[in-house]
C-alpha positions in Angstrom: 18.8 -4.3 21.6 15.1 -4.2 22.2 12.9 -3.6 25.3 9.5 -5.0 24.7 7.4 -5.3 27.9 4.5 -7.6 28.5 1.5 -7.1 26.2 0.2 -3.5 26.3 -3.3 -5.1 26.0 -4.3 -8.5 24.7 -2.7 -7.9 21.4 0.2 -5.4 21.2 3.5 -5.4 23.0 4.9 -2.1 24.1 8.3 -1.5 22.7 10.6 1.2 24.0 13.2 1.6 21.3 15.5 4.4 22.4 18.5 4.8 20.2 19.4 1.5 18.5 22.9 0.0 18.2 24.6 1.0 14.9 24.7 -2.7 13.9 20.9 -3.0 14.0 19.2 -3.9 10.8 15.6 -4.4 10.0 16.1 -8.1 10.0 17.8 -8.2 13.3 15.2 -6.0 14.9 12.3 -8.1 13.6 14.1 -11.3 14.8 14.1 -9.9 18.4 10.7 -8.4 18.6 8.1 -10.5 20.5 5.3 -9.9 18.1 3.4 -6.8 16.8 4.5 -3.8 18.8 3.3 -0.4 19.7 6.0 2.2 20.4 6.4 5.9 21.3 9.1 8.4 20.6 9.4 11.7 22.5 9.5 14.8 20.4 10.5 18.4 20.9 6.8 19.4 21.4 5.4 16.9 23.9 1.9 18.4 23.5 1.3 17.0 20.0 1.7 13.6 18.4 1.8 12.0 15.0 1.1 8.4 14.1 3.3 6.1 12.0 2.4 2.6 11.0 4.4 0.1 8.8 4.9 -3.6 8.2 1.1 -4.2 8.1 2.2 -6.5 5.3 5.2 -8.7 6.2 6.7 -8.6 2.8 7.0 -4.8 2.6 10.2 -3.8 4.4 11.0 -0.2 3.4 9.1 1.4 6.2 10.8 -0.6 9.0 14.2 -0.1 7.3 13.6 3.7 7.4 12.5 3.5 11.0 15.6 1.5 12.0 17.9 4.0 10.3 16.1 6.9 12.0 16.5 5.3 15.4 20.2 4.3 14.8 21.0 7.9 13.9 19.3 9.1 17.1 17.2 11.8 15.5 14.6 13.7 17.4 11.1 14.2 16.0 9.2 17.5 16.1 6.3 16.0 18.1 5.7 12.8 20.0 5.3 9.8 17.7 2.9 6.9 18.3 3.9 3.9 16.1 2.9 0.4 15.2 4.7 -2.5 13.5 2.0 -5.1 12.6 2.9 -8.3 10.7 6.1 -9.1 12.6 5.5 -12.8 12.6 4.9 -12.9 8.8 8.0 -10.7 8.2 10.3 -13.2 9.9 9.2 -16.3 8.1 12.2 -17.4 6.1 13.3 -15.9 3.9 12.7 -12.6 5.7 10.2 -10.2 4.2 8.8 -12.7 1.8 5.3 -13.3 3.3 2.4 -10.8 3.2 0.8 -12.6 6.1 1.3 -15.9 7.9 0.0 -18.9 6.1 -3.5 -19.7 7.2 -4.0 -16.2 8.6 -5.6 -13.1 7.2 -4.3 -9.9 5.6 -4.0 -7.5 8.6 -4.6 -4.5 6.4 -8.0 -5.8 5.4 -9.2 -6.2 9.1 -9.7 -2.6 10.2 -13.5 -2.7 10.1 -16.2 -4.6 12.0 -16.6 -7.5 12.5 -13.1 -7.7 14.0 -12.8 -11.5 13.6 -9.9 -13.6 14.6 -6.5 -12.5 16.0 -5.9 -10.1 13.1 -9.2 -8.5 13.7 -8.5 -8.2 17.4 -5.1 -6.6 16.6 -6.7 -4.1 14.2 -9.4 -3.2 16.7 -6.8 -2.7 19.5 -4.8 -0.4 17.1 -7.8 1.7 16.3 -8.8 2.0 20.0 -5.3 3.3 20.8 -5.3 5.8 17.9 -8.7 7.1 18.9 -7.6 7.7 22.5 -4.4 9.4 21.4 -5.9 11.7 18.7 -2.8 12.2 16.5 -2.7 15.2 14.2 -1.8 13.0 11.2 -1.1 9.4 10.3 1.2 7.9 7.6 1.1 4.2 6.8 4.2 3.0 4.9 4.1 0.2 2.3 5.9 -1.3 -0.7 4.4 -2.4 -4.0 5.0 -5.9 -5.3 5.8 -4.6 -8.8 8.0 -1.9 -10.3 6.8 1.7 -10.2 7.2 5.1 -8.7 6.2 6.1 -5.1 2.6 7.3 -4.7 0.2 8.1 -1.9 -3.4 6.9 -1.5 -6.2 8.9 0.3 -10.0 8.7 0.6 -10.5 12.4 0.6 -9.1 15.3 -1.4 -8.2 17.9 1.3 -5.2 20.2 1.5 -4.0 18.3 4.5 -3.9 15.1 2.6 -2.1 16.8 -0.3 0.5 18.2 2.1 1.2 14.7 3.6 1.4 13.1 0.2 4.0 15.5 -1.0 6.3 14.6 1.8 6.9 11.3 0.0 5.6 11.2 -3.6 4.5 13.0 -6.8 1.5 10.8 -7.5 -1.8 10.7 -5.5 -4.6 8.2 -5.8 -8.0 9.1 -4.5 -10.1 6.0 -3.9 -13.6 5.3 -2.9 -13.1 1.6 -2.5 -13.7 0.2 1.0 -11.3 -2.7 1.7 -11.0 -2.6 5.5 -7.6 -0.8 5.5 -6.2 1.2 8.3 -6.2 4.5 6.6 -9.9 4.2 5.6 -10.7 3.7 9.3 -8.5 6.5 10.6 -9.4 9.2 8.0 -12.4 10.4 10.1 -10.0 10.7 13.1 -7.1 12.6 11.4 -5.6 13.3 8.0 -4.4 9.8 7.0 -2.4 8.6 3.9 -1.0 5.4 2.7 2.4 5.8 1.1 3.6 3.1 -1.4 7.3 3.8 -1.4 8.1 1.8 -4.5 8.9 -1.8 -5.3 10.1 -4.4 -2.7 13.9 -4.7 -3.0 14.4 -1.4 -4.8 17.0 0.8 -3.0 15.1 3.8 -4.3 12.0 2.7 -2.3 14.1 2.5 0.9 15.4 6.1 0.2 11.8 7.4 -0.4 10.7 5.9 2.9 13.6 7.3 4.9 13.7 10.8 3.4 9.9 11.1 3.6 9.9 9.7 7.2 12.4 12.4 8.3 10.2 15.1 6.7 7.0 13.7 8.3 8.6 13.3 11.8 10.7 16.5 11.9 8.7 19.2 10.1 7.0 21.6 12.4 3.8 21.3 10.3 2.9 18.4 8.0 -0.7 19.2 7.1 -0.3 22.6 5.5 1.5 23.8 2.4 2.0 21.0 -0.1 5.6 20.9 -1.4 4.6 20.6 -5.1 1.7 19.8 -7.4 0.5 16.2 -7.5 -0.4 13.9 -10.4 -3.9 12.9 -9.2 -5.7 9.6 -10.2 -9.4 9.5 -9.1 -11.5 6.4 -8.2 -9.6 3.5 -9.8 -11.3 0.2 -10.1 -9.7 -3.1 -9.1 -9.1 -5.8 -11.8 -9.2 -9.1 -9.9 -9.4 -12.8 -10.5 -12.8 -14.3 -9.9 -13.0 -16.5 -6.8 -11.0 -19.8 -7.1 -9.2 -18.8 -10.3 -5.4 -18.9 -10.9 -2.9 -16.7 -12.7 0.6 -17.2 -14.0 3.2 -14.7 -15.1 5.0 -16.0 -18.2 6.0 -15.1 -21.8 3.6 -17.6 -23.4 0.4 -19.4 -22.5 0.6 -21.9 -19.6 -1.4 -25.2 -20.0 -4.2 -25.4 -17.5 -4.1 -21.7 -16.6 -6.8 -19.4 -18.0 -5.1 -16.1 -17.2 -1.4 -15.6 -18.0 0.1 -12.2 -17.8 3.3 -10.7 -19.1 6.0 -10.9 -16.4 7.1 -7.4 -17.3 3.6 -6.0 -17.2 4.5 -3.8 -14.3 6.6 -1.6 -16.7 3.2 0.0 -17.5 2.6 1.2 -13.9 1.3 4.8 -14.1 1.6 4.7 -17.8 -1.1 4.4 -20.4 -2.5 1.2 -22.1 -4.3 1.7 -25.4 -7.0 -0.4 -27.1 -5.5 -3.5 -28.7 -2.4 -3.6 -26.5 -1.5 -7.1 -25.3 -1.3 -7.8 -21.6 -0.9 -11.5 -21.8 -2.8 -14.7 -22.8 -6.2 -16.0 -22.1 -8.5 -18.9 -23.1 -11.7 -18.1 -25.0 -13.7 -18.6 -21.8 -11.0 -17.0 -19.7 -12.6 -13.6 -19.4 -15.0 -15.1 -16.9 -11.9 -15.7 -14.7 -11.6 -11.9 -14.3 -13.8 -9.3 -12.6 -13.7 -5.6 -12.0 -14.5 -4.2 -8.5 -15.7 -0.6 -8.1 -17.0 1.0 -4.9 -20.5 0.1 -5.8 -20.4 -3.3 -7.6 -18.4 -6.2 -9.0 -18.8 -6.9 -12.6 -17.3 -8.2 -15.9 -14.1 -6.8 -17.4 -15.5 -6.4 -20.9 -15.3 -2.6 -20.9 -11.5 -2.8 -20.1 -10.2 -6.1 -21.4 -11.1 -8.6 -24.1 -9.8 -11.7 -25.8 -8.4 -11.6 -29.3 -6.9 -14.7 -30.9 -5.9 -16.1 -27.6 -4.4 -12.9 -26.3 -5.7 -10.7 -23.5 -5.8 -7.2 -24.9 -7.1 -3.8 -23.8 -10.6 -2.9 -24.9 -10.3 0.7 -23.8 -7.6 3.3 -22.9 -6.7 3.2 -19.3 -3.9 3.9 -16.9 -2.9 0.9 -14.8 -1.7 1.3 -11.2 -0.2 -1.0 -8.6 0.4 -3.9 -11.1 1.8 -6.9 -9.3 3.9 -9.6 -10.9 3.5 -12.0 -7.9 1.0 -14.8 -8.5 0.3 -15.2 -4.8 -0.6 -11.5 -4.3 -2.6 -11.4 -7.5 -4.6 -14.4 -6.3 -5.1 -13.1 -2.8 -5.6 -9.4 -3.5 -5.8 -8.1 -7.1 -4.0 -8.0 -10.4 -3.9 -4.2 -10.7 -6.0 -1.0 -10.5 -7.1 0.9 -13.5 -8.3 4.5 -14.2 -10.2 4.9 -17.4 -9.0 7.6 -19.8 -11.8 9.4 -21.7 -11.3 9.3 -25.5 -10.1 12.6 -26.9 -12.8 14.6 -28.7 -12.0 15.2 -32.3 -10.6 18.5 -33.3 -13.3 20.9 -34.5 -13.4 21.4 -38.3 -12.7 24.8 -39.8 -16.3 25.1 -40.9 -17.5 24.3 -37.4 -15.2 27.1 -36.0 
């Protein structure tokens, strides 16, 4: 089924996919790959290339499922395609697509900046060197969220090219100034780059978003002009995180010994609005110290967003939550959610003032 040669460099295998057998699944492909792979697809216009990355997190399968379907169907892209599948070893830890990264390893999508430490850092550096040498006209990085919610794109710059790419997949766009060491942060100076969160893991709708958007990205003559529709834009969210060494649980009541307990259905609020006094979960009196807010410039307390009231964790301000996870392991290793503050509405002018 697969043809993966000796390592392309010290870190990536070159994979020459061709048209896959109709029986191929994402699971069967991942089982046969030798490790992280770099691949190329020939397009109608051989003078241009686009870049596609997916599976930078091993528990996010929609991108690789879309790619497998595309290859099984034998479709031809508009331009050459340079692609990468990253966390292959993590993806095939049983049960398949359950591990973000290999136990004891690092999150690959936090390694795309110096110093490039360890095997994940070396892999990230090799990926960036290849992309820099190939100069793609655009890059899309496909992911899944670990909670429910609609598809959305993430960018670091608000340019028309980024809007056009985002609308191939989603109606929502997040503009972030946070620097986390992700691939798209590192490649934005090279070419228009977007992350696409296709939807929740295990949601068939997310697989459909990935496949339909992938076809548009690979087969459209132009992907960086003419946005397909208007986007709902969220600017500069902050990250609500656990303080180092703290634990979280997701339950419908307080959990003994755990300072922060969140509602297991909290992800129903993704891209909605949370108002002051609304309950998010439970917390001990000293539990607020278990939480922190990270912005592009600082890490600080959560008091402007969240507070404790009679043992409950409640909103202290109006905000729109994004990327809420309901997996404790991801909440502890990454973050609980992102938040965009909503300015209070100004009171209506009185008749006399008018």
